[in-house]
C-alpha positions as CSV (number, residue, x, y, z in Angstrom):
1,M,103.1,79.2,111.5
2,L,101.4,76.5,113.6
3,P,103.4,73.4,114.5
4,S,101.7,70.2,113.0
5,P,102.3,68.0,116.0
6,P,100.1,68.3,119.2
7,F,101.2,70.6,121.7
8,P,99.8,71.5,125.3
9,L,96.7,73.8,125.1
10,S,94.7,75.2,128.0
11,P,91.0,75.8,127.1
12,S,91.1,79.4,128.5
13,A,94.5,80.6,127.5
14,P,95.7,79.6,124.1
15,V,96.2,82.4,121.5
16,L,97.2,80.9,118.3
17,S,96.9,83.8,115.8
18,E,99.2,86.8,115.4
19,P,98.2,90.5,115.4
20,W,98.3,91.6,111.7
21,M,97.8,94.8,109.9
22,Q,96.3,96.3,113.0
23,V,98.0,99.8,112.7
24,E,97.5,99.9,109.0
25,T,93.8,99.1,108.9
26,G,92.8,100.6,112.5
27,L,91.1,97.2,113.1
28,V,91.5,94.4,115.6
29,S,92.6,91.9,113.1
30,R,94.7,88.7,113.5
31,R,96.2,86.0,111.2
32,I,97.2,82.3,111.3
33,Y,99.1,80.5,108.7
34,V,98.5,76.8,108.6
35,D,100.6,74.2,106.8
36,P,98.5,72.8,103.9
37,I,97.6,69.2,104.5
38,P,96.8,66.6,101.8
39,E,93.4,67.0,100.4
40,N,92.0,63.6,101.3
41,S,93.6,63.5,104.9
42,L,92.1,64.4,108.3
43,N,94.6,65.8,110.8
44,P,93.9,64.3,114.2
45,W,95.4,67.3,115.8
46,H,92.7,69.5,114.4
47,Q,90.1,67.2,116.1
48,E,91.7,67.9,119.5
49,L,91.9,71.6,118.7
50,A,88.2,71.7,117.9
51,D,87.4,70.3,121.1
52,L,89.3,73.0,122.9
53,M,88.4,75.9,120.9
54,L,84.7,75.4,119.7
55,N,81.5,75.1,121.9
56,D,78.9,72.5,121.5
57,K,76.9,74.3,118.9
58,E,80.1,75.2,116.7
59,R,81.6,71.8,117.1
60,E,78.2,70.2,115.9
61,I,78.3,72.3,112.7
62,W,82.0,71.5,112.2
63,D,81.6,67.8,112.5
64,K,79.2,67.8,109.7
65,L,81.5,69.3,107.3
66,P,83.3,67.0,104.7
67,E,86.6,65.5,105.9
68,K,88.0,65.8,102.4
69,G,89.2,69.1,101.2
70,T,90.0,72.3,103.4
71,R,86.5,73.4,104.4
72,R,86.8,71.9,108.1
73,R,90.4,73.3,108.4
74,D,89.5,76.7,107.2
75,R,86.5,76.9,109.3
76,L,88.3,75.8,112.4
77,F,91.1,78.3,112.1
78,G,88.9,81.0,110.9
79,R,86.9,80.7,114.2
80,I,90.1,80.5,116.2
81,A,91.4,83.6,114.7
82,A,88.1,85.5,115.1
83,K,88.0,84.4,118.9
84,D,91.4,85.6,119.3
85,A,90.5,89.0,117.9
86,V,87.4,89.1,120.3
87,R,89.6,88.2,123.3
88,Q,92.3,90.8,122.2
89,W,89.4,93.4,122.0
90,A,88.0,92.5,125.4
91,K,91.3,92.6,127.0
92,Q,92.1,96.1,125.5
93,A,88.8,97.7,125.9
94,F,87.6,96.2,129.3
95,N,90.5,94.4,130.7
96,L,88.5,91.3,130.5
97,E,89.9,87.9,129.9
98,I,87.5,85.7,127.9
99,A,87.9,82.0,127.2
100,P,87.5,80.7,123.7
101,L,84.5,78.4,124.7
102,D,82.7,81.5,126.0
103,I,82.7,83.1,122.6
104,E,80.3,81.8,119.9
105,I,80.9,82.4,116.2
106,L,78.0,81.2,114.0
107,A,76.9,82.3,110.5
108,T,73.8,83.4,108.8
109,E,72.2,81.4,106.0
110,L,74.3,83.2,103.5
111,G,77.5,82.6,105.4
112,K,78.3,85.8,107.1
113,P,79.7,85.1,110.6
114,F,78.3,86.8,113.6
115,L,79.3,86.8,117.4
116,R,77.7,86.0,120.5
117,C,79.4,86.5,123.9
118,P,77.1,86.9,127.0
119,S,79.8,88.4,129.1
120,L,80.4,91.1,126.6
121,E,76.8,91.6,125.3
122,V,75.8,93.0,128.8
123,M,78.4,95.7,128.4
124,V,78.4,96.9,124.9
125,P,77.0,96.2,121.4
126,L,79.1,93.4,119.8
127,P,81.3,94.3,116.8
128,D,80.8,93.0,113.4
129,I,83.2,90.3,112.3
130,S,84.7,89.1,108.9
131,I,86.9,86.2,108.1
132,S,88.8,85.5,105.0
133,H,90.9,82.4,103.9
134,S,93.6,82.2,101.0
135,R,96.2,79.4,100.4
136,G,96.7,78.5,104.0
137,Y,96.4,81.9,105.5
138,V,93.5,82.7,107.7
139,V,92.5,86.3,108.6
140,A,89.7,87.6,111.0
141,A,88.9,91.2,111.9
142,L,86.5,93.1,114.1
143,G,84.6,96.4,113.2
144,R,82.1,98.7,114.8
145,S,80.0,99.0,111.5
146,R,79.3,96.5,108.7
147,L,82.6,94.8,107.9
148,G,83.8,92.8,105.1
149,I,87.5,91.6,104.5
150,D,89.0,89.6,101.7
151,L,92.5,88.3,101.5
152,E,94.0,86.8,98.3
153,R,97.5,85.3,98.0
154,L,99.1,85.5,94.5
155,G,100.3,82.0,94.0
156,N,100.0,80.8,90.4
157,I,97.0,83.0,89.5
158,R,96.4,83.0,85.7
159,F,94.6,86.4,85.2
160,E,93.8,85.7,81.6
161,D,91.7,82.7,82.7
162,W,89.2,84.9,84.7
163,I,89.6,88.6,84.3
164,D,87.1,89.1,81.3
165,A,84.5,87.1,83.2
166,A,85.0,89.0,86.4
167,F,84.8,92.6,85.0
168,S,82.8,94.5,82.6
169,P,84.7,96.6,79.8
170,S,84.0,99.8,81.8
171,E,85.5,98.3,84.9
172,L,88.7,97.3,83.1
173,E,89.0,100.9,81.7
174,L,89.5,101.9,85.3
175,L,92.6,99.7,85.8
176,P,95.7,101.9,86.1
177,S,97.9,100.9,83.1
178,A,96.1,97.5,82.9
179,N,97.7,96.6,86.1
180,L,96.9,92.9,86.9
181,L,97.7,93.2,90.6
182,I,95.3,96.0,90.9
183,A,92.8,93.8,89.0
184,L,93.0,91.3,91.7
185,G,92.5,94.4,94.1
186,F,89.3,95.0,92.2
187,W,88.2,91.5,92.8
188,C,89.0,91.5,96.5
189,A,87.0,94.8,96.7
190,K,83.9,93.2,95.4
191,E,84.3,90.3,97.7
192,A,84.8,92.6,100.8
193,A,81.8,94.7,99.9
194,S,79.5,91.7,99.4
195,K,80.8,90.3,102.8
196,A,80.1,93.4,104.5
197,V,76.4,93.3,103.2
198,G,76.3,89.7,104.3
199,T,75.4,88.2,101.0
200,G,78.7,87.3,99.3
201,L,79.0,87.5,95.6
202,Q,76.5,84.5,95.1
203,G,78.4,83.5,91.9
204,V,77.3,86.8,90.0
205,P,80.2,89.3,90.5
206,G,78.8,91.4,87.8
207,K,76.1,92.8,90.2
208,W,78.9,94.2,92.1
209,A,80.5,97.0,89.9
210,I,83.7,98.9,90.4
211,A,82.5,102.4,90.0
212,S,85.8,104.4,90.7
213,C,89.5,103.8,91.5
214,S,92.1,106.1,92.9
215,P,95.1,106.4,90.6
216,D,97.2,104.0,93.0
217,G,94.3,101.4,93.1
218,K,94.1,101.7,96.9
219,Q,90.7,103.4,97.2
220,V,87.7,101.8,95.3
221,K,84.1,102.3,95.3
222,V,81.9,99.4,94.6
223,T,78.1,99.9,93.7
224,H,75.3,97.3,94.2
225,N,71.6,97.7,94.2
226,N,71.9,101.6,94.1
227,E,74.4,101.6,97.2
228,C,78.0,102.7,97.2
229,F,80.5,100.9,99.4
230,P,84.0,102.4,99.9
231,V,86.8,99.8,100.0
232,H,90.5,100.4,101.0
233,I,92.9,98.0,99.5
234,W,96.5,97.2,100.6
235,Y,99.1,95.6,98.2
236,S,102.3,93.6,98.7
237,D,104.5,91.5,96.6
238,N,102.5,88.4,97.1
239,E,99.1,89.3,98.6
240,V,96.2,91.7,98.5
241,L,93.9,92.7,101.3
242,A,90.7,94.6,100.9
243,I,88.5,96.0,103.7
244,C,84.9,97.4,103.4
245,Q,83.4,99.2,106.3
246,C,79.8,100.7,105.8
């Protein structure tokens, strides 16, 4: 967990995230937990952190986000986790130390993040990147092919409020013993597949169909526009993680 008061940071050295699920997933993935802040307040420490971790173009985009709500916070810490993942990969693969300001993470018009880093681009094709947020947790991961990740923390989810709208009758028939936790895994699978493609669900989850599911709910295939996307899902008592690489 990150402390809420300011603390000393070097523009070239801070690593604020922790390695997470790297052995299980085979990815360079990192996670940050940020204490939720009141919806209508702006944490001055975040402003200072943005100056240290975001380059000029990233900061310009961040400054335009609304101060109310969590979008600014989520974007900032998503970029930090992603940059930490890039720095870990550069160090492990090339013994190369990279400062956060030398890494640029922008997004397409549809919101898929992508990486720019001149010192790495001259050496190797850059990896794909995906970011997910849920209830104060921020996760970022790198992949060599198209990558989409989705994390959902359970909290006080009322499945009955959304499950029929999220899935068709044929999809619900695939649920092992009508398991509601696996239903959340199905939702994460759709999110992860749509993120890998780079479009997101765009408010129409029905266009992304669960075509098959292993008996334990950990291997799912999602279809969309005549393409099939394999998704791996990890379950714990309080969260679900889905990863699509295609």
